[in-house]
N, C-alpha and C positions, 0 to 999 in steps of 0.2 A: 257433267264435268269430264274434261278430257283426261286420259291416263297421264300419269306423271311423266315428264320428259327426263329420261335418264342421262347422266353425264356421258355415257357411252354414245348416245344418239347425238348429243351436242358435239362431241368430238368427231363424230362421223360427218356432221355438217361442216365442221372446220376443214376437214380433209377435202370435202367436195368443193367448197367455195373460197377457202382461205380463212385464216384466223380473223383477219380484219373485217370480214364480211358476215360475222355471226355476233349477235348480241344476246346475252343471257342474264346480265345483271339487272335487278329490278329497277334501279335508277335509270337505266337505258330504256327499258321496256315501257316505262311510263309515257314516253313520247308517242307510243303506238296504241294507247288505251282507247282512243276513239278517233273518228274522222270529224268532218264538219258538223255532224250531229252530236253535240257535246253533252246531251242530256243523259245518254247511257254510255258507261265506260267499263272496260274490262281489259286487263293486260294479257297479251299473249305470253306463252311460256318461253318462247325463244323467237328471235327475228333473224331471218336469213336473207342475204342480198346476193342473189345469183347475177352473173354477168352474161351467161349464154343459155340458149335453150337446153343444151345438154345438161347444164348444172341444174336447171329447174327440174328436168326429168329425174335426175339422180336424187334430188332432195325429196321429190314426191314419192319415189320408190322407197326411200328410207323411212318416210312417214308411214307408208302402207305396211311395211314389215313390222314397224314398231306399234302399229295400231293406234296412231294419234291423228287427230283431225288437222287440217291445214287450210289456209285461205290465202289468196293473193291480195296485194295492196299496191296502189300507185302512190300518188302524191297526198292522198288523204283529204282531198277537197270535197269529196262526196258528202251529201247532206242528209242521208237517210240511214246511216249506220251500216252501210254495205261492207265497210272494213272492220266492223266490230268482231273480235274473236269471242263469240258468245260464251263458249265453255273453255276458253284457253286454246292451247295447241300451238301450232307452228305458223307464223306469219311469213309469207314469201313476198318480200318487198321488191318490186321490179324497177325501181327508179335508177338503178345502176346499169340497166339495159337501155341505153339512151342514144343509140346511134341511128342516124338517118342513113340507111344502107344503100339506097338507090333513088335517084330522081330521073325519071324517063319522060322528058317533055314530049318527045315524038309520039309515044303511046299513051301519054296523059295519066301516068300513075307514079306514085312514090312508094317505097318500101321502108318502113320504120320499125324500130323496136318499141315495146310498150311504154318504156320510160321516157320517150321523147316528149318534152313539153309542147303543148299545142302550138304556142307562138313561135317555137324554134323552127317548125316547118314553114310557117308564114315567112319568117325572116330568110330562110334558106331559098325560098322561091321568089323573093323580091327581085324584080327586074326581068323575070323569065317570061312574063305575060300570063302566068298561071298562078293559081292559089288553091289552098285546101279550104273549102267553104265552111265547114262547121267551126264556129268560133264562140264557145261558151264564155260567159262573163268572167269566169276564172281562167281564161285563156293563158294568162301569164304564168300560171302555176300548175294547172291540171295537165295530166298526161294523156296521150292518145290511147294508151291501153285502158285507162280509166274511162275515157269517153266511150270506148267500145263496150266496156262492161255495162254502162248505164244508158247507152244510146243517147248521149248528150245532144242537146239542141244548141240554143244560142240566139242572139239577136237576129241573125239572118236566116233562121229556120223558115220563116214565112214563105220566102221565095225558093230557097235552095234545099230545104229539107234537113233532116236530122242526120246523125252519124251513119245510120244504117244505109242511107242513100248514097254514101260516099265510100263505103268499104267494099272492095272487090274480093278480098280473100283474107284469111288468117292462117297462121301456123299456131298450133296450140298443143299444150301438154295435157293429156287426158288424166282422169283421176287415178289411173293405174300406172302412170308414168310414160305411156306411149306418146310419141310425137306424131301428129297428123297435120296435114294441110287441107284446108277447106277453101275452095275457090282459088283465085290467083289473079294474075294481071289481065286475063281475058275478060271482056265485058259481060259475058254470060256463061254460066256453067250448067251442063245438063243435070237432071235429077232434082232431088229435093233441095230446097234453099237452106242448107245447114248454116251458111254464113249468117243469114237473117235470123236463125234461131240462136246463134251464139252471141250476136250483137244484142246487148240489152239483157243478157242472162245473168249479169251481176256476179260472174265468177262461180256460178253453181254448176256449170256444165264442163268447163275446161279452163285452163290458164293460158291466155293468149300471149304468145311470145314474139310474134311478128305480124305486121299488118300491111296489106296492100291497099292503098287509098287512092281514090279517084281524084285527079286534079281538074280544076275548072278554069276555063279561060277568063282572064280579067275582063270586066266590062269596059267599054270605051269611055264611059263617063258616069259621073254620080251627080245627084242633086240631093243635098241634105238640108233638112229644115228643122226648126224647133218651134212648135206651136205652143203658145202660152194661153192657158185657160183659167177662167174664174171659178170653175167647178169641175169636179171629177165627172159628173154626168155629161157636161158639155164635151169633155175630152173623149169619153167613151162613145158618145154620139158621133163624133167626128170619125172615129175608127170605123164604125159601121158605114158611114157615108162614103168613105174612101174606098173600102172594099166593094161596097154596093155599086160604085161607079165603074167597076171593072178594072180598077188599078190594083196591081199586086206589088206593093212596095218590097224592096229587098229587106227592109226592116221597119218595124212600127212598134216603138217602145214607149211605155208610159212610166212617169215618175211622179209621185204625189208630193204634197207639201212637206211632209216629214223628211223625205229623202232629199228634197231641195235644200232644206235647212242644213242637213248634215253635210251635203256636198259643198254648199257655200261656205260653211264654217271651216271645212278642211282645205278647200282648193281655190276659193274666191273666183268662181267661174262667171260671176256677174248675173246670176239668176234673179228674177224678181221674186222676192220673198213673200209678197202678198198674193202670189198666184197659188191656186189650189192644185194644179196639175200641169205638166208639160208633156207633149208628145215629141219624141225624136223620130223623124220620118226620113227615110232614104229610098229613093228610086235609082236604079242603075240600068245599064244596057247600052244600046246604040245611042250615039249622041242625038241623032235625028229623033225627035219626039220627046226628049227628056224635059226640055223647057216647057212644052205644052202640058206634060204630066205635072210638073211643079206648079204651074199656074192654076191648074184644075184643083190640086190639093190645097193650095192657098185659098182658093175660092170656097171649097167645101169646109175648111176649118173656120173661115169667116162666117159662113152660114150657120155653123154650130156654136158661135159665140166666142171664137178665139179673140183674145185681146190683141195679139200680134202674132205674126209668123216670121221668125228670123231665118235668114238664109245664110248658109255657109258658102261664101264666094271664093274661097281658096282652099287648097288641100290642107293648109295649116288650120283654118277654121273648122273644117270637117273633122280633122284629127282631134281638135279640142273638144268638140261635141261628143265624139265617141269615147274620148278619155273620161268624160264625166259619167257616161253610162257604165263603162267598164269598172270604174272605181267606186261605184255606188255602195257596194257591199262593204268595201274597206272603210268607208266613211262612217258606217253605222256605229263603230266603236266609240264615237263621240257621244252617242245617244244613250248607250246602255252597256253594262259590263258583259252581258250575254244576249244572244238572240237566237231564235229558232226560225228558219226559213221554210215555209211551206211551198208546195209545188202542185197545186190543183189545176185542172183544165175545165173550162166551160165553153159552150158555144159563144161566139163573139157577141151575139145579141143579148146574152145574159150578163155581160160585164157590169152594166150599171147595177143590176140586182145583186150580184155577188159582192161588189164593193160596198154597197149599203149594208149587206148582211155582215161583212167583215167589221165594219164600223160598229154595228149593234153588238156583235160578239165581243169586241174589244171593251165596250162599255160594261157589258154583263160581267166580264171577268176582271174588270179594272186593270186592263193591260193596254199599253200603247202599241198600236200596230201601224206600220208604215208599209208602203207598197211601191215596188218597182218590178215591172214584168213585161213579158213579150205579148203586148196587147193584140198584135195582129192575128195571132193564132189562139187567143184566149187562154194562154198559159200564165196563170197568176202566181205571184211570189209574195204573199203577205209575210211580213217579217215581224215576229212577235218579240218585243223587247222585255227583258227580265233580268234578274240576278240569280244565277243557278245556285248560289250559296243559300238562297231562301227556298226551302222545300215547298212552302205554300205557293210561292210564285211559280215554281216549276210545275206543280200539280195543275195550277190554273192554265199555264201555257199548253200543257198536254190536252186538257179538256177543251180549251178554246180551239186548238188545232183540229181536234176530232170533229167539232161542230162545223168548222169551215169546210173540211173535206167531205163531211156528210152532205153539206149544202151543195158542193160541187156535183156529187152524185145525183142529188135531187134535181139538179139542172140538166141532167143528161150528160155530164162530163166524166172526168176521171180524177183519181187521187194523185196521179203523177204524170208530168209531161216529159221530164228529163232527169229527175233526181233518182228515180228508181224506188223500189219497195224497201230494200235493205231489211233492217229489223223494225224500223219505225212504223211501217204501214202494213205489216203482215196481217193484222186483224181486219184490214179493209179488203183483203183479197176475197174473203167470203161474202162481202157485201157487193163486190163488183162482178163476181163470177159464180156460176152454178157449180154444184159438186162435180158434175160431169166435166166441166171446163177445167177445174182444178185437178181432177184425176188425169186428164190428158196431159196437162203440164207436168204433173208428177211422173207420169210414164216416160216423158221425154227426158226429164232429169235422171230418172233411174237408168235409162239406156246409156247415158254418158257417165253417170256417177252413182252406180248401183248401191253402194254402201253408205252414201251420203256423208263421206268423210271430207269432201271438198266443200268448203263454205257451208257447213251445216247450220240449220236454223236461220236461213236467209230466204227471203223472197216468197216462199210458199208456206202456207199455214200448217202443212203436214210434213212430217219427216219420218220416212219408213213406216207410214201408217199411223204414227202417233202424233197427235196435235202438239204444237209448240207449247201451248198452255199446260198440257199434261206433263211435258218433259221439264218445263221450267215454271212450276206454279208460282204465281205472284209476280213474275217478271213483267207482265203486261197489266198488272192490276192498276197501275197509275193511269193507264189509258182507258 
């Protein structure tokens, strides 16, 4: 449990950031008790909204003097409890640092503050001939700072890579309040890749306050298709056939029957509700050759039993198909009052197996599980539907989630592709890594955050040599 926050410290925060940028009333703090992982909740003791890097630094220094833990938060769309203030403390919310500071088309980079919503940069670049490639499904709400924290992916990960492949540098406030820059607008920096270490560190090493991102030239053209399949097995076979043919789509997404029902009820896209799965497939690049790639994909889908392959023949039709994919999670509210999204990764050839196991696990725990995921790179997102007001259902969801992720490891995969470890998956770290691996990670964290006051009890199963289970007995008992 964090030390109590004194009125004097709250008043100090108000002097640093302004009265309107500090929340301390319990009714206000409830908004920040969890992120998208709703199963675990805990309120911070105070929430602070800095607007500049200097203010972040001053808030951190005040926390250090007072001996209270602190953690950063963006939009709260993360799905693994990365924003959960485990023992309370000070939450530093970066959503009011939302300026696009520079767009440099000639040198192909942009500089943004961490609170910039991902899609804002997309909109700002429209018509420039360039774009920022990482596009998480929560693109309309998630912030670039949060994307950096969790190394987010998105539908176009297959061809363009995840966030770390598009971050050139960061400015960050360290755990002692110092402001440092790592990397920058240059394509390559000498020495250790500390930018790569910070991206995906989930706020445990530093608080990122500025990001230099790489801009990617817009492709000349797109070919977007929707393959309709009678079975999930047929759809996953088509995925392997397409990749095996040497075609690397910009995106290759799968939605199962449960998601189709929710989307159709919400938005009336005209999906065939008797289909068991659809594949959203997009290739892009030079116009020369795109038609040939499309025809080859149509042929391969037909070979794997596709009932039909619809083609988006206009930008409006392409936009409509992508709208259905981006709004899939929002439509789930029609199916259940609560849901838990998992984030495992398996080799592509194991997709049929893992989807069958997900179905079996759903039956075992009497849970409905629907699927929408980045099929091209094997990043699955089984969505477990439940009512969090029912403790028995919540327990079954946690147990079923554990079995699904154990199966991902058994397939040679990982327990996260883009959502991060947060608090949800700490106990899996000891299954994925050896003690020596974890010790090396802890040593890196200790170099940046020696007292573990920044985002404590996150990501790594040990904190200052003491296991999380020892510090918080019973917190993980449900898992």
